[in-house]
Residue frames as a rotation matrix with the C-alpha (Angstrom) as fourth column:
MET 1
0.564 0.825 0.000 0.00
0.825 -0.564 0.000 0.00
0.000 0.000 -1.000 0.00
LEU 2
0.431 -0.502 -0.750 2.84
0.173 -0.770 0.614 2.37
-0.886 -0.395 -0.245 0.88
ASP 3
-0.625 -0.678 0.387 4.40
0.466 0.073 0.882 1.71
-0.626 0.732 0.270 -2.54
ILE 4
-0.078 0.704 0.706 1.18
0.974 -0.099 0.206 2.73
0.215 0.704 -0.677 -4.29
ILE 5
0.816 0.372 -0.442 0.90
0.502 -0.835 0.226 5.95
-0.285 -0.406 -0.868 -2.27
SER 6
0.011 -0.916 -0.402 4.55
0.168 -0.395 0.903 6.72
-0.986 -0.078 0.150 -2.94
GLU 7
-0.610 -0.187 0.770 4.07
0.748 0.185 0.637 6.16
-0.262 0.965 0.027 -6.68
ILE 8
0.405 0.839 0.363 1.03
0.885 -0.459 0.074 8.46
0.229 0.292 -0.929 -6.75
TRP 9
0.664 -0.214 -0.716 2.95
0.305 -0.797 0.521 11.14
-0.682 -0.565 -0.464 -4.80
TRP 10
-0.390 -0.916 -0.088 5.86
0.246 -0.196 0.949 11.11
-0.887 0.349 0.302 -7.26
LYS 11
-0.393 0.327 0.860 3.55
0.918 0.081 0.388 11.19
0.057 0.942 -0.332 -10.28
ILE 12
0.740 0.672 -0.030 1.78
0.670 -0.732 0.126 14.24
0.063 -0.114 -0.992 -8.88
ARG 13
0.458 -0.632 -0.625 5.04
0.246 -0.585 0.773 15.87
-0.854 -0.508 -0.112 -7.79
TRP 14
-0.572 -0.820 -0.038 6.68
0.130 -0.135 0.982 15.55
-0.810 0.557 0.184 -11.19
SER 15
0.137 0.661 0.738 3.66
0.940 0.150 -0.308 16.09
-0.314 0.735 -0.601 -13.44
SER 16
-0.687 -0.420 0.594 3.93
0.639 -0.738 0.218 19.09
0.347 0.529 0.775 -15.75
LYS 17
0.281 0.859 0.428 0.70
0.360 -0.508 0.783 20.45
0.890 -0.065 -0.452 -14.30
SER 18
0.857 0.052 -0.513 2.13
0.514 -0.138 0.846 20.64
-0.027 -0.989 -0.145 -10.80
THR 19
-0.050 -0.955 -0.291 5.52
0.793 -0.215 0.569 21.98
-0.607 -0.203 0.769 -11.92
SER 20
0.089 0.105 0.990 4.21
0.880 -0.474 -0.029 24.55
0.467 0.874 -0.135 -14.44
PHE 21
0.969 0.235 0.070 4.05
0.167 -0.842 0.513 27.22
0.179 -0.486 -0.855 -11.74
LEU 22
0.448 -0.884 -0.130 7.71
0.284 0.003 0.959 26.55
-0.848 -0.467 0.252 -10.93
HIS 23
-0.138 -0.461 0.877 8.46
0.975 0.094 0.203 26.84
-0.176 0.883 0.436 -14.64
PHE 24
0.614 0.446 0.652 6.75
0.550 -0.834 0.053 30.23
0.567 0.326 -0.757 -14.79
LEU 25
0.949 -0.279 -0.149 8.73
-0.028 -0.546 0.838 31.41
-0.315 -0.790 -0.525 -11.75
ALA 26
0.187 -0.940 0.286 12.00
0.580 0.341 0.740 30.06
-0.793 0.028 0.609 -13.16
MET 27
-0.022 -0.153 0.988 11.52
0.978 -0.209 -0.011 31.94
0.208 0.966 0.154 -16.44
ASN 28
0.360 0.385 0.850 10.46
0.387 -0.890 0.239 35.23
0.849 0.243 -0.469 -14.88
ALA 29
0.652 -0.147 -0.744 12.18
0.739 -0.100 0.667 35.55
-0.172 -0.984 0.044 -11.51
PRO 30
0.974 -0.187 0.125 14.03
-0.142 -0.943 -0.300 38.87
0.174 0.275 -0.946 -11.18
PHE 31
0.294 -0.914 0.280 17.27
-0.899 -0.165 0.405 37.41
-0.324 -0.371 -0.870 -9.80
ASN 32
-0.036 -0.407 -0.913 19.50
-0.725 0.639 -0.256 34.71
0.688 0.653 -0.318 -11.27
SER 33
-0.912 -0.343 0.225 19.77
-0.397 0.601 -0.694 32.88
0.103 -0.722 -0.684 -7.94
TRP 34
-0.205 0.921 0.331 15.98
-0.575 0.160 -0.802 32.58
-0.792 -0.355 0.497 -7.85
ARG 35
0.439 0.348 -0.828 15.83
-0.895 0.248 -0.370 31.35
0.077 0.904 0.420 -11.46
ILE 36
-0.494 -0.699 -0.517 18.46
-0.578 0.708 -0.406 28.71
0.650 0.098 -0.754 -10.68
PHE 37
-0.821 0.212 0.529 16.58
-0.431 0.378 -0.820 27.66
-0.374 -0.901 -0.219 -7.54
PHE 38
0.170 0.985 0.015 13.25
-0.687 0.129 -0.716 27.22
-0.707 0.112 0.698 -9.37
HIS 39
0.302 -0.125 -0.945 14.86
-0.841 0.431 -0.326 25.34
0.448 0.894 0.026 -12.29
LYS 40
-0.790 -0.602 -0.115 16.53
-0.451 0.698 -0.557 22.99
0.415 -0.388 -0.823 -9.79
MET 41
-0.509 0.697 0.505 13.16
-0.520 0.219 -0.826 22.52
-0.686 -0.683 0.251 -8.06
ARG 42
0.478 0.702 -0.528 11.79
-0.832 0.170 -0.528 21.47
-0.281 0.692 0.665 -11.46
GLY 43
0.776 -0.199 0.598 14.54
0.141 0.980 0.144 18.83
-0.615 -0.027 0.788 -11.82
VAL 44
0.827 -0.560 0.049 17.08
-0.095 -0.225 -0.970 20.55
0.554 0.797 -0.240 -14.07
ARG 45
0.595 -0.719 -0.358 20.61
0.759 0.358 0.543 19.55
-0.263 -0.595 0.759 -13.04
ILE 46
0.825 -0.238 0.513 22.62
0.033 -0.886 -0.463 22.75
0.564 0.399 -0.723 -12.72
GLY 47
0.118 -0.900 -0.420 26.29
0.891 0.283 -0.355 23.20
0.438 -0.332 0.836 -11.81
LYS 48
0.154 -0.198 -0.968 28.08
0.734 -0.633 0.246 26.15
-0.662 -0.748 0.048 -10.20
ASN 49
-0.504 -0.402 -0.765 28.36
0.005 -0.887 0.462 29.70
-0.864 0.229 0.449 -11.56
VAL 50
-0.544 0.429 0.721 25.56
0.839 0.265 0.475 29.19
0.013 0.864 -0.504 -14.08
TYR 51
-0.686 0.366 -0.628 23.76
-0.150 -0.917 -0.371 32.28
-0.712 -0.160 0.684 -15.33
ILE 52
-0.527 0.635 0.566 20.33
0.850 0.401 0.341 32.01
-0.010 0.660 -0.751 -16.96
LEU 53
-0.986 0.168 0.005 18.71
-0.167 -0.983 0.078 35.21
0.018 0.076 0.997 -18.21
GLN 54
-0.334 0.940 0.073 15.00
-0.243 -0.011 -0.970 35.89
-0.911 -0.341 0.232 -17.81
GLY 55
0.365 0.646 -0.671 12.80
-0.831 -0.099 -0.548 34.36
-0.420 0.757 0.500 -20.49
ALA 56
-0.655 -0.593 -0.468 14.91
-0.728 0.660 0.183 31.27
0.200 0.461 -0.865 -21.10
TYR 57
0.475 0.879 0.047 12.56
-0.879 0.472 0.063 28.32
0.033 -0.071 0.997 -21.71
LEU 58
-0.732 -0.681 -0.006 14.00
-0.674 0.726 -0.137 25.11
0.098 -0.096 -0.991 -20.29
GLU 59
-0.690 0.431 -0.581 11.70
-0.036 0.782 0.622 22.22
0.723 0.450 -0.525 -21.26
GLU 60
-0.166 0.768 0.618 8.28
-0.927 -0.335 0.167 22.15
0.335 -0.545 0.768 -19.64
SER 61
0.672 0.704 -0.229 7.44
-0.609 0.702 0.369 18.45
0.421 -0.108 0.901 -19.62
ARG 62
0.851 -0.419 -0.315 10.75
0.501 0.829 0.250 16.71
0.156 -0.371 0.915 -18.78
PRO 63
0.763 -0.557 0.327 13.22
-0.517 -0.830 -0.209 19.25
0.388 -0.010 -0.922 -17.39
TRP 64
0.601 -0.536 0.593 15.17
-0.408 0.432 0.804 16.50
-0.687 -0.725 0.042 -15.58
LEU 65
0.675 -0.375 0.635 16.62
0.687 0.633 -0.356 15.53
-0.268 0.677 0.685 -18.97
ILE 66
0.721 -0.439 0.536 18.63
0.002 -0.772 -0.635 18.80
0.692 0.460 -0.556 -18.99
GLU 67
0.519 -0.666 -0.536 22.14
0.808 0.178 0.562 18.92
-0.279 -0.725 0.630 -17.53
ILE 68
0.797 -0.300 0.525 23.89
-0.021 -0.882 -0.471 22.28
0.604 0.364 -0.709 -17.24
GLN 69
0.309 -0.775 -0.551 27.50
0.903 0.420 -0.085 22.06
0.298 -0.472 0.830 -16.11
ASP 70
0.190 -0.296 -0.936 29.61
0.718 -0.608 0.338 24.75
-0.669 -0.737 0.098 -14.37
ASP 71
-0.456 -0.506 -0.732 30.10
0.120 -0.850 0.513 28.31
-0.882 0.146 0.449 -15.68
VAL 72
-0.522 0.369 0.769 27.46
0.853 0.199 0.483 28.08
0.026 0.908 -0.418 -18.43
ARG 73
-0.722 0.348 -0.598 25.70
-0.187 -0.931 -0.315 31.23
-0.666 -0.115 0.737 -19.69
ILE 74
-0.476 0.673 0.565 22.20
0.873 0.437 0.215 31.05
-0.102 0.596 -0.796 -21.20
GLY 75
-0.999 0.029 0.029 20.72
-0.021 -0.972 0.233 34.13
0.035 0.232 0.972 -22.89
THR 76
-0.413 0.908 -0.075 17.17
-0.409 -0.259 -0.875 35.40
-0.814 -0.331 0.478 -22.97
ASN 77
0.434 0.772 -0.464 14.57
-0.806 0.102 -0.583 33.67
-0.403 0.627 0.667 -25.15
VAL 78
-0.684 -0.620 -0.385 16.67
-0.706 0.696 0.132 30.53
0.186 0.362 -0.914 -25.45
THR 79
0.556 0.822 0.119 14.63
-0.831 0.549 0.090 27.34
0.009 -0.149 0.989 -25.84
ILE 80
-0.722 -0.692 -0.014 15.99
-0.689 0.721 -0.069 24.00
0.058 -0.040 -0.998 -24.68
ALA 81
0.374 0.910 -0.176 13.73
-0.914 0.394 0.097 21.12
0.158 0.125 0.980 -25.72
THR 82
-0.659 -0.540 0.524 13.97
-0.618 0.786 0.033 17.53
-0.429 -0.301 -0.851 -24.50
HIS 83
-0.218 0.600 0.770 11.07
0.402 0.774 -0.489 16.29
-0.889 0.203 -0.410 -26.58
ASP 84
-0.807 0.028 -0.589 9.98
-0.538 -0.444 0.716 16.43
-0.242 0.896 0.374 -30.20
ALA 85
-0.303 0.806 0.508 6.39
0.123 0.562 -0.818 15.61
-0.945 -0.186 -0.269 -31.13
VAL 86
-0.445 0.107 -0.889 6.43
-0.750 -0.587 0.305 16.57
-0.490 0.802 0.341 -34.80
TYR 87
-0.817 0.121 -0.564 5.62
-0.347 0.679 0.647 13.08
0.462 0.724 -0.513 -36.14
TYR 88
-0.818 0.538 -0.203 3.19
0.507 0.508 -0.696 12.23
-0.271 -0.673 -0.689 -33.35
VAL 89
-0.444 0.653 -0.614 0.99
-0.368 -0.758 -0.539 15.11
-0.817 -0.013 0.576 -34.48
HIS 90
-0.235 0.293 -0.927 0.56
-0.971 -0.028 0.238 13.41
0.044 0.956 0.291 -37.87
ASP 91
0.150 0.255 -0.955 0.53
-0.222 0.950 0.218 9.80
0.963 0.180 0.199 -36.70
ASN 92
0.293 0.003 0.956 -0.16
-0.924 -0.257 0.284 9.17
0.246 -0.966 -0.072 -33.02
ASN 93
0.986 -0.095 -0.135 1.26
0.115 0.982 0.150 5.66
0.118 -0.164 0.979 -33.33
ILE 94
0.091 -0.987 0.133 4.70
0.516 -0.067 -0.854 7.28
0.852 0.146 0.503 -33.48
PRO 95
0.578 0.158 -0.800 5.66
0.814 -0.181 0.553 8.22
-0.057 -0.971 -0.233 -29.92
TYR 96
0.950 -0.304 0.070 7.27
-0.308 -0.950 0.059 11.49
0.049 -0.077 -0.996 -28.88
LYS 97
0.292 -0.932 -0.214 11.05
0.501 0.340 -0.796 11.59
0.815 0.126 0.566 -29.13
TYR 98
0.981 -0.078 0.176 12.63
-0.191 -0.508 0.840 12.27
0.024 -0.858 -0.513 -25.70
ASP 99
0.404 -0.902 -0.151 16.36
0.717 0.415 -0.560 12.76
0.568 0.118 0.815 -25.18
LYS 100
0.394 -0.366 -0.843 18.86
0.754 -0.396 0.524 14.49
-0.525 -0.842 0.120 -22.90
VAL 101
0.700 -0.349 0.623 20.43
0.194 -0.747 -0.636 17.89
0.688 0.566 -0.455 -23.53
ILE 102
0.482 -0.638 -0.601 23.85
0.821 0.088 0.565 18.51
-0.308 -0.765 0.566 -22.02
LEU 103
0.831 -0.313 0.461 25.51
-0.080 -0.886 -0.457 21.92
0.551 0.343 -0.761 -21.82
LYS 104
0.396 -0.769 -0.502 29.16
0.853 0.511 -0.110 21.35
0.341 -0.384 0.858 -20.95
LYS 105
0.233 -0.359 -0.904 31.39
0.765 -0.506 0.398 23.62
-0.600 -0.784 0.157 -18.88
LYS 106
-0.362 -0.452 -0.815 31.83
0.150 -0.891 0.428 27.27
-0.920 0.033 0.391 -19.91
CYS 107
-0.618 0.216 0.756 29.63
0.780 0.046 0.624 27.11
0.100 0.975 -0.197 -22.99
SER 108
-0.714 0.413 -0.566 27.52
-0.166 -0.884 -0.436 30.12
-0.681 -0.217 0.700 -23.96
ILE 109
-0.402 0.699 0.592 24.05
0.911 0.370 0.182 29.85
-0.092 0.612 -0.785 -25.45
CYS 110
-0.986 -0.087 -0.144 23.17
0.073 -0.993 0.096 33.24
-0.151 0.084 0.985 -26.95
SER 111
-0.443 0.875 -0.194 19.73
-0.368 -0.374 -0.851 34.84
-0.818 -0.306 0.488 -27.09
GLY 112
0.256 0.758 -0.600 17.02
-0.881 -0.073 -0.468 33.31
-0.398 0.648 0.649 -29.23
SER 113
-0.652 -0.545 -0.527 18.82
-0.710 0.683 0.173 29.99
0.266 0.487 -0.832 -29.82
ILE 114
0.592 0.788 0.172 16.96
-0.806 0.578 0.128 26.69
0.001 -0.214 0.977 -29.90
ILE 115
-0.651 -0.755 0.077 18.62
-0.759 0.648 -0.060 23.50
-0.005 -0.098 -0.995 -28.65
MET 116
0.274 0.794 -0.543 16.83
-0.791 0.507 0.342 20.32
0.547 0.336 0.767 -29.76
PRO 117
0.782 0.106 0.614 16.64
-0.519 0.656 0.548 16.95
-0.344 -0.747 0.568 -27.92
GLY 118
0.850 -0.453 0.270 19.72
0.483 0.874 -0.057 14.75
-0.210 0.179 0.961 -27.87
VAL 119
0.586 -0.633 0.506 22.20
0.145 -0.532 -0.834 17.59
0.797 0.562 -0.220 -28.34
THR 120
0.516 -0.556 -0.652 25.41
0.778 -0.015 0.628 18.10
-0.359 -0.831 0.425 -26.36
ILE 121
0.884 -0.300 0.358 27.06
-0.093 -0.864 -0.494 21.52
0.458 0.404 -0.792 -26.48
GLY 122
0.350 -0.848 -0.397 30.83
0.714 0.516 -0.473 21.16
0.606 -0.118 0.787 -26.02
GLU 123
0.325 -0.344 -0.881 33.05
0.810 -0.379 0.447 22.83
-0.488 -0.859 0.156 -23.44
CYS 124
-0.337 -0.491 -0.803 33.79
0.205 -0.871 0.446 26.52
-0.919 -0.015 0.395 -24.09
SER 125
-0.669 0.169 0.723 31.61
0.740 0.060 0.670 26.52
0.070 0.984 -0.166 -27.22
VAL 126
-0.699 0.459 -0.549 29.35
-0.229 -0.871 -0.435 29.35
-0.678 -0.178 0.713 -28.32
VAL 127
-0.308 0.709 0.634 25.91
0.936 0.345 0.069 29.00
-0.169 0.615 -0.770 -29.87
ALA 128
-0.974 -0.174 0.145 25.28
0.209 -0.938 0.278 32.26
0.087 0.301 0.950 -31.73
PRO 129
-0.555 0.811 -0.183 22.04
-0.365 -0.435 -0.823 34.26
-0.747 -0.391 0.537 -31.39
GLY 130
0.223 0.837 -0.499 19.08
-0.875 -0.054 -0.480 32.68
-0.429 0.544 0.721 -33.17
ALA 131
-0.644 -0.544 -0.538 20.85
-0.730 0.647 0.219 29.40
0.229 0.534 -0.814 -33.98
LEU 132
0.633 0.766 0.111 18.88
-0.774 0.624 0.108 26.16
0.013 -0.154 0.988 -34.34
VAL 133
-0.455 -0.884 0.108 21.08
-0.890 0.453 -0.050 23.37
-0.005 -0.119 -0.993 -32.96
ILE 134
0.661 0.735 -0.153 20.07
-0.747 0.663 -0.040 19.90
0.072 0.140 0.987 -34.15
LYS 135
0.670 -0.513 -0.536 23.39
0.320 0.852 -0.415 18.08
0.670 0.106 0.735 -33.72
ASP 136
0.633 -0.481 -0.607 26.21
0.707 0.038 0.707 17.97
-0.317 -0.876 0.364 -31.18
VAL 137
0.858 -0.430 0.282 28.55
-0.268 -0.842 -0.469 20.94
0.439 0.326 -0.837 -30.98
PRO 138
0.324 -0.814 -0.482 32.25
0.693 0.551 -0.465 20.07
0.644 -0.183 0.743 -30.48
ASP 139
0.412 -0.298 -0.861 34.41
0.762 -0.405 0.505 21.77
-0.500 -0.864 0.060 -27.83
ARG 140
-0.182 -0.617 -0.766 35.68
0.272 -0.780 0.564 25.35
-0.945 -0.105 0.309 -28.42
VAL 141
-0.773 0.006 0.635 33.76
0.628 -0.137 0.766 26.24
0.091 0.991 0.102 -31.58
ILE 142
-0.613 0.639 -0.466 31.19
-0.376 -0.754 -0.539 28.85
-0.695 -0.155 0.702 -32.57
PHE 143
-0.677 0.513 0.527 27.99
0.718 0.616 0.323 27.51
-0.159 0.597 -0.786 -34.14
ALA 144
-0.557 0.537 -0.633 25.51
-0.335 -0.843 -0.420 29.75
-0.760 -0.022 0.650 -35.98
GLY 145
-0.746 0.320 -0.584 22.62
-0.627 -0.046 0.777 29.52
0.222 0.946 0.235 -38.42
SER 146
-0.034 0.822 0.568 19.56
-0.610 0.433 -0.663 27.40
-0.791 -0.369 0.487 -38.97
PRO 147
0.924 -0.062 -0.378 20.46
0.341 0.583 0.737 24.60
0.175 -0.810 0.560 -38.84
ALA 148
0.759 -0.650 0.026 23.54
-0.549 -0.618 0.563 25.63
-0.350 -0.441 -0.826 -36.90
LYS 149
0.779 -0.627 0.017 26.98
0.540 0.657 -0.526 24.82
0.319 0.419 0.850 -38.24
LYS 150
0.219 -0.804 -0.554 30.54
0.770 -0.206 0.604 25.71
-0.599 -0.559 0.574 -37.32
ILE 151
0.942 0.054 0.331 31.53
0.259 -0.746 -0.614 29.22
0.213 0.664 -0.717 -38.40
ALA 152
0.215 -0.919 0.329 34.82
-0.523 -0.393 -0.756 29.50
0.825 -0.009 -0.566 -36.50
THR 153
-0.064 -0.297 -0.953 36.82
0.745 0.621 -0.244 28.10
0.664 -0.725 0.181 -33.66
LEU 154
0.829 0.334 -0.448 36.61
0.558 -0.543 0.628 29.92
-0.033 -0.771 -0.636 -30.35
ASP 155
0.013 -0.925 -0.381 40.27
0.664 -0.277 0.695 30.88
-0.748 -0.262 0.610 -30.68
GLU 156
-0.583 -0.160 0.796 39.63
0.775 -0.401 0.488 32.49
0.241 0.902 0.358 -34.09
GLY 157
0.419 0.837 0.353 36.70
0.596 -0.547 0.588 34.46
0.685 -0.036 -0.727 -32.66
LEU 158
0.691 -0.243 -0.681 38.75
0.587 -0.360 0.725 35.57
-0.421 -0.901 -0.106 -29.65
GLU 159
-0.385 -0.920 0.077 41.63
0.762 -0.270 0.588 36.70
-0.520 0.285 0.805 -31.86
ARG 160
-0.293 0.375 0.880 39.30
0.746 -0.486 0.455 38.65
0.598 0.790 -0.137 -34.16
ASN 161
0.712 0.687 0.144 37.79
0.426 -0.585 0.690 40.49
0.559 -0.430 -0.709 -31.19
ARG 162
0.350 -0.684 -0.640 41.10
0.772 -0.177 0.611 41.10
-0.531 -0.708 0.466 -29.42
LYS 163
-0.618 -0.555 0.557 42.00
0.782 -0.501 0.369 43.29
0.074 0.664 0.744 -32.42
ARG 164
-0.139 0.692 0.709 38.83
0.316 -0.647 0.693 45.34
0.938 0.320 -0.129 -31.68
ILE 165
-0.173 0.081 -0.982 39.33
0.978 0.132 -0.161 45.85
0.116 -0.988 -0.103 -27.91
LYS 166
-0.887 -0.218 -0.406 39.73
0.297 -0.945 -0.140 49.64
-0.353 -0.245 0.903 -28.19
GLU 167
-0.771 0.637 0.010 36.73
-0.303 -0.380 0.874 49.97
0.560 0.671 0.486 -30.53
LEU 168
-0.075 0.774 -0.628 34.51
0.472 0.582 0.662 47.75
0.878 -0.247 -0.409 -28.35
ALA 169
-0.402 -0.141 -0.905 35.53
0.907 -0.196 -0.372 49.57
-0.125 -0.970 0.207 -25.15
GLU 170
-0.990 0.038 -0.135 34.68
-0.060 -0.985 0.162 52.92
-0.127 0.168 0.978 -26.76
MET 171
-0.455 0.877 -0.157 31.26
-0.157 0.095 0.983 51.59
0.877 0.472 0.094 -27.87
ASP 172
-0.099 0.365 -0.926 30.63
0.861 0.497 0.104 50.34
0.499 -0.787 -0.364 -24.32
LYS 173
-0.711 -0.270 -0.649 31.49
0.607 -0.702 -0.373 53.75
-0.355 -0.659 0.663 -22.90
LYS 174
-0.948 0.316 -0.034 29.28
-0.283 -0.791 0.542 55.65
0.145 0.524 0.839 -25.39
THR 175
-0.284 0.904 -0.320 26.22
-0.235 0.258 0.937 53.45
0.930 0.341 0.139 -24.91
LYS 176
-0.743 -0.098 -0.662 26.36
0.521 0.537 -0.664 52.89
0.420 -0.838 -0.347 -21.14
TYR 177
-0.544 0.531 -0.650 24.15
0.464 -0.455 -0.760 55.82
-0.699 -0.715 0.001 -20.15
PRO 178
0.227 0.735 0.638 21.15
0.952 -0.030 -0.305 57.23
-0.205 0.677 -0.707 -22.04
TRP 179
0.836 0.109 -0.537 22.30
0.111 -0.993 -0.029 60.85
-0.537 -0.035 -0.843 -21.62
LYS 180
-0.151 -0.958 -0.245 25.48
-0.329 -0.185 0.926 60.00
-0.932 0.220 -0.287 -23.54
LEU 181
0.220 0.291 0.931 23.72
0.647 0.671 -0.363 58.67
-0.730 0.682 -0.041 -26.65
ASP 182
0.935 0.075 -0.347 24.44
-0.167 -0.770 -0.616 61.92
-0.314 0.634 -0.707 -28.51
GLU 183
0.025 -0.997 -0.076 28.13
-0.802 -0.065 0.594 60.94
-0.597 0.046 -0.801 -28.44
PHE 184
-0.254 -0.062 0.965 27.22
0.182 0.977 0.110 57.56
-0.950 0.204 -0.237 -29.89
GLU 185
0.628 0.657 0.418 25.39
0.536 0.025 -0.844 59.04
-0.564 0.754 -0.336 -32.89
GLU 186
0.605 -0.442 -0.662 28.31
-0.542 -0.838 0.064 61.28
-0.583 0.320 -0.747 -33.90
């Protein structure tokens, strides 16, 4: 009898209906520490020094299939899916596809990207804004596009931007405060 009650409790606890409120809180909480807390409550495995911006959508129905390792950055409006129901919609004899998503240490997932089920993002890799990732991303590369593909190694991207340090610092200074925008437009 205790086994039956325990089974019912866990089904209720982990149903998407009972965790949808946590999902809402995790997406919209004003502080990163709160967002991390609510995502962990939902079952997402999250390492240390992870930063998830507001509006990031980490799978509603099976968030426990997501693993986020240390020092990962996730931008706003990122979608991480652990299920795909595209064929089920047309033939309900074909079950949903469920698979893990792993974000390895120090990777960056930029705003508006979509990570599909079964994908692993490699260590220190960058997924560019708006990318649709349907296959694994190797370590230390930059992926962009739809579907996403390698556009450069991380080292090439770093070198390109090191040449622009002065220009980027000046742009940061000019755009930091609204009353300084006149300097920016000159």
